[in-house]
KEKE-3310 file (N, C-alpha, C; in steps of 0.2 Angstrom, whole numbers, plus 5000, padded with zeros to 4 digits):
npx = (5614:5597:5591:5598:5595:5582:5582:5588:5579:5568:5574:5576:5563:5559:5568:5564:5551:5554:5562:5553:5545:5552:5551:5540:5531:5529:5514:5498:5486:5473:5459:5445:5441:5429:5422:5420:5419:5407:5400:5399:5417:5434:5452:5465:5481:5496:5512:5527:5539:5551:5550:5548:5538:5521:5506:5489:5471:5454:5441:5427:5416:5409:5408:5420:5437:5445:5459:5471:5477:5494:5509:5516:5533:5545:5557:5568:5573:5558:5550:5540:5524:5511:5496:5491:5480:5469:5467:5473:5486:5499:5512:5529:5543:5558:5571:5584:5594:5588:5573:5559:5545:5533:5517:5504:5487:5476:5459:5455:5463:5476:5494:5505:5521:5530:5542:5555:5560:5576:5582:5590:5594:5590:5573:5559:5546:5531:5521:5506:5500:5484:5481:5484:5496:5508:5520:5529:5544:5551:5567:5582:5590:5598:5602:5592:5580:5568:5561:5555:5542:5536:5522:5519:5506:5505:5508:5522:5536:5545:5560:5556:5564:5577:5582:5575:5582:5580:5587:5601:5599:5589:5580:5573:5560:5542:5527:5513:5501:5491:5473:5469:5480:5490:5500:5514:5517:5529:5535:5549:5561:5574:5576:5565:5553:5540:5538:5533:5529:5526:5518:5522:5515:5520:5523:5535:5544:5543:5556:5557:5543:5538:5542:5538:5538:5539:5535:5545:5552:5542:5529:5520:5510:5493:5479:5463:5449:5444:5454:5456:5462:5476:5486:5499:5508:5518:5530:5539:5536:5523:5511:5498:5498:5489:5484:5478:5474:5478:5472:5483:5491:5499:5502:5494:5496:5483:5474:5477:5484:5499:5490:5487:5492:5492:5507:5520:5513:5507:5503:5489:5471:5458:5440:5430:5421:5427:5426:5431:5446:5458:5471:5483:5493:5509:5515:5506:5495:5483:5470:5468:5454:5447:5436:5435:5434:5426:5435:5447:5452:5454:5443:5444:5439:5432:5444:5450:5455:5467:5469:5463:5473:5487:5500:5500:5501:5496:5499:5497:5484:5470:5456:5440:5431:5417:5418:5413:5421:5436:5452:5466:5483:5494:5507:5511:5519:5519:5519:5531:5533:5524:5512:5496:5480:5466:5448:5438:5422:5415:5406:5391:5394:5407:5415:5425:5422:5428:5429:5428:5427:5436:5453:5466:5481:5494:5506:5517:5530:5533:5525:5529:5530:5523:5514:5502:5488:5473:5463:5451:5439:5440)
npy = (5453:5452:5463:5474:5472:5475:5489:5494:5490:5498:5511:5509:5509:5521:5529:5525:5530:5544:5546:5542:5553:5564:5573:5580:5593:5596:5592:5600:5602:5590:5591:5602:5610:5611:5623:5617:5601:5588:5583:5568:5568:5565:5566:5565:5560:5562:5558:5558:5546:5552:5565:5581:5584:5583:5581:5586:5582:5586:5576:5565:5551:5555:5568:5581:5580:5592:5602:5603:5618:5623:5613:5601:5600:5587:5581:5571:5555:5547:5534:5529:5534:5538:5538:5542:5531:5538:5549:5561:5564:5565:5556:5556:5549:5552:5547:5552:5560:5552:5552:5552:5561:5571:5577:5588:5587:5598:5604:5607:5600:5604:5602:5603:5603:5594:5590:5580:5563:5556:5543:5527:5522:5520:5523:5513:5508:5511:5506:5506:5504:5500:5506:5520:5524:5517:5513:5507:5508:5503:5500:5501:5495:5483:5472:5475:5483:5485:5499:5502:5514:5526:5537:5553:5563:5575:5570:5568:5558:5546:5535:5519:5509:5498:5495:5482:5468:5461:5450:5441:5441:5450:5464:5479:5479:5478:5482:5477:5480:5469:5470:5468:5473:5464:5458:5460:5460:5457:5458:5453:5457:5452:5439:5433:5431:5430:5437:5435:5443:5445:5458:5467:5473:5485:5490:5485:5472:5454:5441:5435:5424:5416:5411:5412:5406:5417:5423:5430:5445:5449:5459:5472:5467:5464:5465:5458:5467:5460:5453:5440:5435:5436:5445:5445:5453:5447:5454:5451:5439:5440:5437:5434:5430:5421:5419:5411:5417:5413:5412:5415:5423:5417:5411:5402:5396:5397:5384:5383:5395:5402:5415:5420:5437:5453:5460:5465:5467:5478:5489:5484:5484:5481:5479:5486:5477:5465:5457:5459:5460:5471:5473:5483:5485:5488:5485:5481:5490:5487:5483:5471:5461:5452:5441:5437:5422:5413:5404:5410:5408:5415:5421:5425:5440:5450:5461:5478:5491:5503:5516:5523:5526:5519:5512:5519:5516:5508:5509:5511:5509:5515:5513:5520:5525:5521:5510:5509:5515:5514:5522:5525:5527:5531:5531:5542:5540:5548:5560:5564:5555:5559:5558:5551:5552:5542:5537:5524:5515:5504:5490:5481:5468:5467:5471:5483:5499:5511:5528:5540:5553:5558:5562:5566:5576:5578:5584:5577:5565:5549:5535:5524:5513:5515:5527:5534:5539:5539:5548:5549:5563:5571)
npz = (5479:5482:5487:5482:5469:5469:5472:5461:5451:5455:5452:5438:5433:5436:5429:5416:5415:5415:5404:5394:5394:5389:5379:5383:5390:5408:5416:5421:5435:5432:5433:5434:5449:5462:5474:5486:5495:5496:5512:5522:5524:5519:5521:5508:5506:5496:5490:5481:5476:5470:5473:5482:5496:5502:5495:5498:5497:5500:5501:5495:5494:5482:5470:5466:5472:5482:5482:5495:5503:5500:5502:5511:5516:5514:5510:5499:5491:5495:5503:5513:5520:5532:5543:5560:5569:5575:5566:5568:5566:5554:5546:5538:5530:5525:5513:5512:5524:5535:5544:5555:5552:5560:5557:5562:5558:5551:5552:5540:5532:5531:5534:5547:5552:5565:5578:5572:5572:5573:5562:5561:5549:5531:5529:5526:5527:5537:5551:5561:5577:5584:5596:5596:5602:5599:5586:5572:5563:5548:5543:5533:5519:5517:5530:5538:5550:5564:5570:5585:5590:5601:5602:5607:5616:5608:5596:5594:5589:5598:5601:5606:5615:5609:5592:5582:5574:5558:5554:5547:5533:5531:5524:5516:5522:5524:5533:5544:5558:5568:5569:5582:5589:5594:5587:5575:5558:5546:5530:5522:5510:5504:5510:5507:5515:5527:5542:5559:5574:5591:5600:5614:5630:5632:5620:5614:5605:5603:5601:5584:5581:5571:5555:5538:5521:5507:5491:5477:5481:5493:5499:5508:5519:5522:5532:5535:5542:5553:5557:5554:5542:5532:5519:5507:5494:5481:5473:5461:5458:5454:5461:5474:5491:5503:5520:5534:5551:5567:5584:5592:5584:5575:5558:5544:5528:5516:5506:5489:5488:5482:5473:5456:5451:5443:5434:5445:5458:5471:5484:5493:5496:5508:5509:5522:5527:5525:5514:5501:5492:5485:5472:5466:5451:5446:5434:5424:5424:5428:5440:5451:5457:5471:5479:5496:5503:5517:5522:5519:5507:5490:5478:5461:5454:5440:5433:5433:5423:5427:5421:5406:5397:5388:5397:5409:5425:5440:5458:5472:5484:5493:5505:5506:5520:5520:5512:5500:5490:5481:5481:5470:5467:5454:5441:5427:5413:5402:5406:5412:5422:5432:5446:5446:5453:5455:5456:5461:5460:5470:5467:5471:5469:5471:5461:5452:5446:5436:5439:5428:5430:5438:5439:5445:5445:5455:5454:5460:5459:5453:5459:5471:5483:5499:5496:5497:5507:5517:5527:5539:5541:5555)
capx = (5608:5590:5589:5601:5591:5575:5583:5590:5573:5565:5577:5575:5556:5559:5572:5560:5546:5557:5564:5547:5542:5557:5549:5533:5531:5525:5507:5496:5481:5469:5452:5443:5439:5424:5424:5420:5417:5401:5401:5405:5422:5441:5458:5469:5488:5500:5518:5531:5546:5556:5548:5548:5532:5515:5500:5483:5465:5448:5437:5421:5414:5406:5410:5427:5441:5447:5466:5472:5482:5501:5513:5520:5539:5547:5563:5567:5568:5553:5545:5534:5520:5505:5493:5489:5473:5464:5467:5475:5493:5502:5520:5532:5550:5562:5577:5590:5593:5583:5570:5552:5543:5526:5513:5497:5482:5471:5452:5455:5468:5483:5499:5509:5526:5532:5549:5556:5564:5581:5582:5597:5595:5585:5566:5556:5539:5528:5515:5504:5496:5477:5481:5486:5502:5514:5521:5535:5547:5555:5573:5587:5590:5601:5603:5586:5578:5562:5562:5548:5541:5531:5519:5516:5499:5505:5510:5529:5538:5552:5561:5554:5569:5582:5579:5575:5585:5576:5591:5607:5597:5583:5580:5567:5554:5536:5524:5506:5500:5485:5468:5469:5486:5494:5506:5517:5519:5534:5538:5556:5562:5580:5576:5558:5550:5535:5540:5528:5531:5522:5519:5521:5510:5524:5525:5541:5543:5546:5559:5553:5540:5536:5545:5535:5541:5535:5538:5550:5550:5536:5528:5514:5505:5487:5474:5456:5447:5443:5461:5456:5466:5482:5488:5505:5509:5524:5531:5542:5532:5516:5506:5496:5498:5484:5485:5473:5478:5476:5471:5490:5494:5503:5499:5494:5494:5477:5474:5476:5489:5498:5485:5490:5490:5496:5514:5522:5508:5509:5499:5483:5466:5452:5434:5428:5417:5432:5423:5435:5453:5460:5478:5486:5499:5514:5517:5500:5490:5476:5469:5465:5449:5446:5432:5438:5430:5426:5441:5453:5454:5452:5440:5446:5434:5434:5449:5448:5461:5468:5468:5462:5479:5492:5507:5499:5501:5493:5504:5495:5477:5467:5449:5436:5428:5411:5419:5410:5425:5443:5456:5472:5488:5498:5512:5509:5525:5519:5519:5537:5532:5520:5507:5489:5475:5459:5443:5434:5416:5415:5399:5388:5397:5414:5419:5427:5420:5432:5425:5432:5427:5441:5459:5470:5488:5496:5513:5522:5533:5534:5522:5532:5530:5517:5514:5495:5485:5467:5462:5444:5439:5438)
capy = (5452:5454:5470:5479:5471:5478:5496:5495:5489:5504:5517:5508:5511:5529:5531:5523:5535:5551:5546:5542:5559:5569:5578:5582:5597:5593:5594:5603:5598:5588:5592:5608:5608:5616:5627:5613:5595:5587:5579:5568:5567:5563:5569:5560:5563:5558:5560:5554:5544:5556:5572:5583:5587:5579:5585:5584:5583:5585:5571:5561:5546:5558:5575:5582:5582:5599:5602:5607:5623:5622:5607:5600:5597:5580:5578:5565:5551:5546:5529:5528:5539:5535:5542:5539:5528:5543:5554:5568:5565:5562:5555:5554:5547:5553:5542:5556:5563:5548:5554:5551:5568:5571:5583:5589:5587:5603:5602:5608:5595:5606:5598:5607:5599:5595:5588:5573:5558:5553:5536:5524:5519:5522:5521:5509:5508:5513:5503:5509:5500:5503:5509:5527:5525:5513:5512:5503:5510:5498:5504:5497:5491:5477:5471:5479:5483:5488:5504:5503:5521:5528:5543:5557:5566:5579:5566:5568:5551:5545:5528:5515:5504:5497:5493:5474:5466:5456:5444:5443:5442:5454:5470:5481:5476:5482:5479:5479:5477:5466:5474:5468:5476:5459:5455:5464:5456:5460:5455:5455:5456:5448:5432:5430:5428:5434:5436:5436:5446:5447:5465:5467:5478:5492:5491:5482:5466:5448:5439:5432:5418:5412:5413:5409:5407:5421:5423:5434:5451:5449:5466:5475:5463:5467:5460:5459:5471:5456:5450:5432:5433:5441:5444:5449:5453:5445:5459:5448:5432:5441:5433:5436:5424:5421:5416:5412:5419:5409:5417:5417:5427:5413:5410:5396:5397:5393:5380:5387:5400:5409:5416:5425:5444:5456:5461:5470:5469:5482:5491:5482:5486:5476:5482:5486:5471:5460:5453:5460:5462:5474:5473:5487:5482:5493:5482:5480:5495:5484:5482:5464:5461:5445:5439:5434:5417:5413:5400:5413:5407:5420:5420:5431:5444:5454:5466:5485:5495:5509:5522:5522:5527:5514:5513:5522:5510:5509:5507:5511:5510:5516:5512:5525:5522:5518:5503:5510:5518:5513:5527:5522:5531:5528:5535:5543:5541:5553:5567:5565:5551:5562:5554:5552:5549:5540:5535:5518:5513:5496:5487:5476:5461:5468:5473:5490:5503:5517:5534:5544:5561:5560:5560:5572:5576:5582:5587:5573:5561:5542:5531:5518:5513:5517:5534:5536:5539:5541:5550:5552:5570:5571)
capz = (5483:5479:5489:5477:5462:5469:5471:5454:5448:5456:5448:5431:5432:5437:5423:5410:5415:5413:5397:5389:5394:5389:5375:5385:5396:5414:5416:5427:5438:5426:5433:5438:5456:5465:5480:5492:5494:5500:5518:5526:5519:5522:5518:5505:5505:5491:5489:5476:5478:5468:5473:5489:5498:5502:5492:5501:5495:5504:5496:5498:5489:5476:5469:5464:5477:5483:5484:5501:5501:5502:5500:5516:5514:5517:5507:5494:5489:5500:5502:5517:5524:5535:5548:5566:5568:5577:5561:5571:5564:5548:5546:5532:5532:5519:5513:5514:5531:5538:5550:5555:5553:5562:5555:5564:5553:5552:5550:5533:5529:5531:5538:5551:5554:5572:5579:5569:5576:5568:5561:5560:5542:5526:5531:5520:5529:5544:5553:5567:5582:5585:5603:5596:5606:5597:5579:5570:5557:5545:5541:5530:5512:5519:5537:5541:5557:5565:5576:5589:5591:5605:5600:5613:5614:5602:5590:5593:5590:5602:5600:5611:5615:5604:5585:5582:5568:5554:5553:5543:5526:5531:5521:5513:5525:5524:5539:5546:5564:5568:5572:5590:5592:5597:5582:5570:5553:5542:5524:5521:5502:5502:5512:5504:5521:5531:5549:5564:5580:5597:5603:5622:5632:5632:5613:5612:5601:5605:5595:5579:5583:5565:5548:5533:5515:5503:5484:5476:5484:5496:5501:5511:5523:5523:5536:5535:5548:5559:5559:5553:5536:5530:5512:5505:5487:5479:5467:5456:5457:5452:5465:5480:5495:5508:5526:5540:5557:5573:5590:5595:5579:5570:5551:5540:5521:5514:5500:5483:5488:5480:5468:5451:5450:5437:5435:5450:5462:5477:5490:5492:5501:5509:5511:5529:5529:5524:5509:5495:5491:5478:5472:5460:5448:5443:5427:5419:5424:5430:5448:5452:5463:5473:5484:5501:5506:5524:5524:5518:5500:5486:5471:5457:5451:5434:5435:5430:5421:5431:5417:5399:5393:5389:5400:5415:5430:5447:5463:5479:5485:5500:5505:5509:5526:5518:5509:5493:5485:5481:5478:5468:5464:5449:5437:5420:5410:5397:5410:5416:5428:5437:5448:5445:5458:5452:5461:5458:5463:5472:5465:5476:5468:5473:5455:5452:5440:5436:5439:5424:5431:5443:5437:5448:5444:5461:5453:5463:5454:5454:5464:5472:5490:5503:5495:5497:5514:5518:5534:5540:5543:5562)
cpx = (5602:5588:5592:5597:5585:5576:5584:5584:5568:5567:5576:5568:5556:5562:5568:5555:5548:5559:5558:5544:5547:5555:5542:5534:5527:5518:5505:5490:5475:5462:5451:5440:5434:5426:5424:5417:5411:5404:5397:5411:5429:5446:5462:5476:5492:5507:5522:5537:5551:5554:5547:5541:5526:5510:5493:5477:5459:5443:5431:5421:5411:5409:5417:5431:5443:5454:5467:5478:5489:5503:5518:5527:5541:5554:5562:5574:5564:5549:5539:5530:5514:5502:5491:5481:5467:5463:5469:5482:5495:5510:5523:5540:5555:5569:5584:5589:5588:5580:5562:5549:5535:5523:5506:5492:5477:5464:5451:5460:5475:5488:5504:5515:5528:5540:5550:5560:5569:5580:5589:5599:5589:5578:5562:5548:5537:5522:5513:5499:5489:5477:5483:5493:5509:5514:5528:5538:5552:5561:5578:5586:5593:5602:5598:5584:5571:5563:5556:5548:5535:5529:5517:5509:5499:5508:5518:5531:5545:5553:5559:5558:5573:5579:5580:5577:5580:5580:5596:5605:5591:5585:5574:5561:5548:5531:5517:5505:5493:5480:5468:5475:5491:5500:5508:5519:5523:5536:5545:5558:5568:5579:5569:5554:5545:5536:5534:5531:5525:5523:5517:5517:5514:5526:5531:5539:5546:5551:5555:5550:5538:5539:5541:5538:5536:5538:5544:5548:5543:5535:5521:5509:5499:5482:5467:5454:5446:5449:5461:5461:5471:5484:5494:5505:5516:5526:5534:5539:5525:5511:5504:5495:5493:5485:5479:5477:5474:5475:5478:5494:5498:5498:5499:5492:5488:5478:5473:5481:5496:5493:5488:5487:5492:5503:5515:5517:5511:5504:5492:5478:5461:5446:5433:5425:5421:5430:5428:5442:5455:5468:5480:5492:5503:5516:5512:5495:5484:5476:5465:5460:5448:5440:5435:5433:5431:5432:5447:5455:5451:5449:5441:5439:5436:5439:5447:5455:5461:5467:5467:5468:5484:5498:5506:5497:5499:5499:5501:5488:5475:5459:5445:5432:5421:5412:5416:5415:5432:5447:5463:5476:5493:5503:5510:5516:5525:5519:5525:5537:5528:5514:5500:5485:5468:5455:5439:5428:5416:5407:5397:5391:5404:5418:5419:5424:5424:5428:5430:5431:5432:5448:5464:5477:5491:5502:5518:5524:5535:5531:5525:5533:5524:5516:5507:5492:5478:5466:5455:5444:5436:5437)
cpy = (5455:5461:5475:5478:5475:5486:5498:5495:5496:5510:5515:5510:5518:5532:5530:5529:5542:5551:5546:5549:5565:5575:5582:5587:5594:5596:5597:5599:5597:5590:5598:5606:5613:5619:5623:5606:5593:5582:5573:5566:5565:5567:5563:5564:5558:5562:5556:5552:5548:5563:5574:5586:5582:5584:5582:5586:5582:5581:5568:5556:5549:5565:5575:5583:5589:5599:5606:5612:5621:5615:5606:5597:5591:5579:5573:5561:5549:5540:5529:5534:5535:5540:5538:5536:5533:5549:5561:5570:5561:5561:5553:5553:5547:5549:5546:5560:5559:5551:5553:5558:5568:5578:5583:5590:5592:5601:5603:5604:5598:5602:5603:5603:5600:5593:5581:5569:5555:5546:5533:5522:5521:5519:5518:5509:5510:5509:5506:5504:5504:5507:5517:5529:5522:5513:5509:5506:5505:5502:5499:5493:5484:5477:5476:5478:5486:5493:5505:5511:5522:5536:5547:5560:5571:5576:5565:5561:5551:5537:5525:5508:5503:5494:5485:5472:5461:5450:5446:5444:5447:5461:5472:5478:5481:5478:5481:5476:5474:5470:5474:5471:5471:5457:5460:5459:5460:5456:5457:5452:5451:5441:5429:5427:5433:5432:5438:5438:5446:5454:5465:5473:5485:5494:5488:5475:5460:5446:5436:5425:5414:5415:5409:5411:5412:5420:5428:5441:5452:5456:5467:5470:5467:5462:5463:5463:5466:5452:5442:5430:5439:5439:5448:5448:5451:5449:5455:5442:5433:5437:5436:5430:5426:5417:5417:5413:5416:5415:5419:5421:5423:5412:5403:5398:5393:5389:5385:5393:5398:5409:5421:5432:5446:5457:5467:5472:5473:5483:5489:5485:5481:5481:5482:5480:5465:5455:5453:5463:5465:5475:5477:5484:5487:5491:5482:5485:5493:5483:5476:5465:5453:5446:5435:5429:5416:5409:5403:5412:5413:5418:5426:5434:5448:5460:5472:5488:5502:5516:5520:5522:5521:5516:5517:5517:5512:5506:5506:5512:5511:5515:5517:5521:5519:5511:5503:5512:5516:5519:5523:5527:5528:5533:5535:5544:5546:5560:5567:5561:5554:5557:5556:5549:5548:5537:5529:5517:5506:5494:5482:5469:5462:5471:5480:5493:5510:5523:5539:5551:5563:5557:5566:5571:5581:5586:5583:5568:5554:5539:5525:5518:5515:5525:5537:5535:5542:5542:5552:5559:5570:5578)
cpz = (5480:5481:5484:5470:5463:5469:5464:5450:5449:5452:5440:5429:5432:5430:5416:5409:5413:5406:5392:5389:5392:5384:5377:5391:5402:5414:5422:5430:5432:5427:5437:5444:5459:5471:5486:5490:5498:5506:5518:5522:5523:5518:5514:5504:5500:5491:5484:5478:5476:5468:5481:5490:5497:5500:5495:5497:5500:5499:5499:5493:5482:5476:5467:5471:5477:5485:5491:5500:5504:5500:5506:5514:5517:5515:5503:5494:5496:5499:5506:5519:5527:5540:5554:5565:5570:5572:5563:5568:5558:5549:5540:5534:5526:5519:5515:5520:5534:5544:5549:5557:5554:5559:5559:5558:5555:5550:5543:5529:5529:5535:5541:5554:5561:5572:5577:5574:5571:5568:5559:5553:5537:5528:5525:5521:5536:5545:5560:5571:5583:5591:5602:5599:5602:5589:5578:5563:5554:5542:5538:5524:5513:5527:5541:5548:5558:5571:5579:5591:5596:5603:5607:5611:5609:5596:5589:5594:5594:5601:5607:5612:5609:5597:5586:5575:5565:5553:5548:5535:5526:5528:5518:5516:5525:5530:5540:5553:5564:5571:5579:5593:5595:5593:5577:5564:5548:5536:5522:5514:5501:5504:5510:5510:5524:5538:5554:5571:5585:5599:5610:5624:5632:5625:5610:5609:5604:5599:5590:5581:5577:5559:5543:5526:5511:5496:5483:5477:5487:5499:5504:5514:5524:5526:5535:5542:5554:5561:5558:5547:5535:5523:5511:5497:5486:5472:5461:5454:5454:5455:5471:5485:5501:5514:5530:5546:5563:5579:5593:5590:5574:5563:5548:5533:5519:5507:5494:5482:5486:5474:5463:5452:5444:5439:5440:5454:5468:5482:5490:5497:5502:5511:5519:5532:5528:5519:5502:5496:5485:5478:5465:5458:5444:5435:5422:5419:5427:5438:5448:5458:5464:5479:5489:5504:5513:5526:5522:5510:5496:5479:5467:5454:5444:5437:5431:5429:5425:5427:5410:5395:5394:5392:5407:5420:5437:5452:5470:5480:5492:5499:5509:5515:5525:5515:5502:5488:5486:5478:5476:5465:5460:5446:5430:5417:5405:5400:5414:5422:5434:5439:5446:5450:5455:5458:5457:5463:5464:5471:5471:5475:5469:5466:5454:5446:5441:5435:5435:5425:5435:5440:5439:5447:5450:5460:5457:5458:5456:5460:5465:5480:5493:5502:5495:5504:5514:5525:5535:5543:5550:5564)
residu = (MET:ARG:THR:PHE:ASP:ARG:ARG:LYS:HIS:ARG:HIS:ALA:ARG:ALA:GLY:TRP:ALA:LEU:ILE:ALA:ALA:ALA:ALA:VAL:LEU:PRO:GLY:PHE:LEU:ALA:ALA:ALA:GLN:PRO:ALA:ALA:ALA:ASP:ALA:PRO:GLY:TYR:HIS:ILE:TYR:ALA:HIS:GLY:TYR:LEU:SER:ASP:GLY:VAL:VAL:GLY:PHE:ASN:ALA:THR:ASP:THR:GLY:GLN:PRO:VAL:ARG:VAL:ALA:GLY:ARG:ALA:PRO:THR:GLY:GLN:PRO:ASP:TRP:PRO:GLN:GLY:ALA:SER:PRO:ASN:GLY:ARG:PHE:PHE:TYR:SER:ALA:PRO:THR:MET:ASN:PRO:ARG:LEU:ILE:PRO:TYR:ALA:ILE:GLY:SER:ASP:GLY:THR:LEU:THR:PRO:GLY:THR:PRO:LEU:PRO:LEU:PRO:ASP:VAL:PRO:VAL:ASP:ILE:ALA:PHE:ALA:PRO:ASN:GLU:ARG:ASP:GLY:TYR:VAL:LEU:VAL:GLY:ALA:VAL:ASN:ALA:ALA:ILE:VAL:PRO:VAL:ARG:PHE:GLY:GLY:ASP:GLY:THR:PRO:ILE:ALA:ASN:GLY:PRO:ALA:VAL:SER:LEU:GLY:LEU:MET:GLY:GLY:LEU:GLY:THR:ALA:SER:VAL:SER:PRO:ASP:GLY:ARG:ASN:LEU:TYR:VAL:ALA:SER:VAL:PRO:ASP:ARG:GLN:LEU:LEU:VAL:PHE:ASP:ILE:HIS:GLY:ASP:GLY:THR:LEU:SER:PRO:VAL:LYS:GLN:ARG:LEU:SER:GLY:GLY:ILE:ASN:PRO:LEU:PHE:PRO:THR:LEU:THR:PRO:ASP:GLY:ARG:HIS:LEU:PHE:ILE:THR:ASN:GLU:LEU:SER:ALA:THR:VAL:GLN:ALA:PHE:ASN:ARG:ALA:ASP:ASP:GLY:THR:LEU:THR:GLU:VAL:ALA:GLY:SER:PRO:TYR:PRO:SER:GLY:ILE:LEU:PRO:HIS:VAL:SER:SER:VAL:THR:PRO:ASP:GLY:ARG:TYR:LEU:TYR:VAL:PRO:ASN:MET:GLY:THR:ALA:ALA:ILE:ASN:ALA:TYR:ALA:ILE:GLN:ASP:ASP:GLY:THR:LEU:ARG:PRO:LEU:PRO:GLY:THR:ASP:PHE:ASP:PRO:ALA:VAL:GLY:VAL:TYR:SER:GLU:SER:THR:VAL:MET:SER:PRO:SER:GLY:LYS:VAL:LEU:TRP:ALA:LEU:GLY:THR:ASP:PRO:MET:ARG:GLY:GLY:GLU:GLU:VAL:LEU:ARG:ARG:PHE:ILE:ILE:GLY:ALA:ASP:GLY:VAL:LEU:VAL:ARG:ASP:ASP:SER:VAL:ALA:LEU:TYR:PRO:GLY:THR:THR:ILE:ALA:ASP:GLY:ARG:THR:LEU:THR:LEU:VAL:PRO:ASN:THR)
# end
């Protein structure tokens, strides 16, 4: 099954990175850091698929990010992480001893762990509803399911009813909740489908109301802030699919979709005004840029290399609250697969300009999965 092919493909990438760096000593933090970052700011958290712990930075759209003291433990391997919409809590879900771990986010960006929720299978992704109360953990490499979660006022997660199966072929699912909180969208790798669910008032899910065909290894549904358009990346098809969203949450693929991307596209980001989409690629080190048209079609813009070094690839992106900066996390094979965090300036025309003053090596290994989170400083 393709699920096992995908896992094998992940480990092949990891093995390649480690072999390429066998003769190279692990690196240290690449850039000197000042005593404080300028305000207003935000926290950025990164973890590695093959390393234990979350590393944080206090950052802004300008100036050098400042590393947060300490390294919150998670366990490994570890695919998903994310934060509550109110920016008060951070969550991680390791593969071994599967559980959803909550952390309180301090004003200085430090993470304090709370009581975890045991999970029934390998966690793959986390999606949060905008109501601050509900969330959904995607679990299972095969015979996957969605675990609805209810968050307490202190961030503690509890299961909100039984897990919901993705179907006989479902597995390795990634998800997103619509901005109005009415629908959950799940991309399922083995059956190459995008699934649409209604979210009930109590946070539980309807049966699947729509199934749409995706490419090979569909991943990471991403919606525009107004909820009108949705995009998925097809990892092995090297494409981006675009959909228009109706009032009832159903989707219709737009004319011209799917659109070419780079090799192995992954976690994309949309500007707050919904005008531009950015897609990192694990196989080409490039970040694709697209202008989002009113009808949901995509107009390609000039792409930007993630890193000037050959073979350093991008994987996950997050958008700053201002919409003026894109942050991207990638992997450097010449440093033993260590991750590198970079900043890009978004031009008035949507084209990215790499900020070569920022190249941070957090000491975590292999960017693969939702391994980067931006949290506004509340």
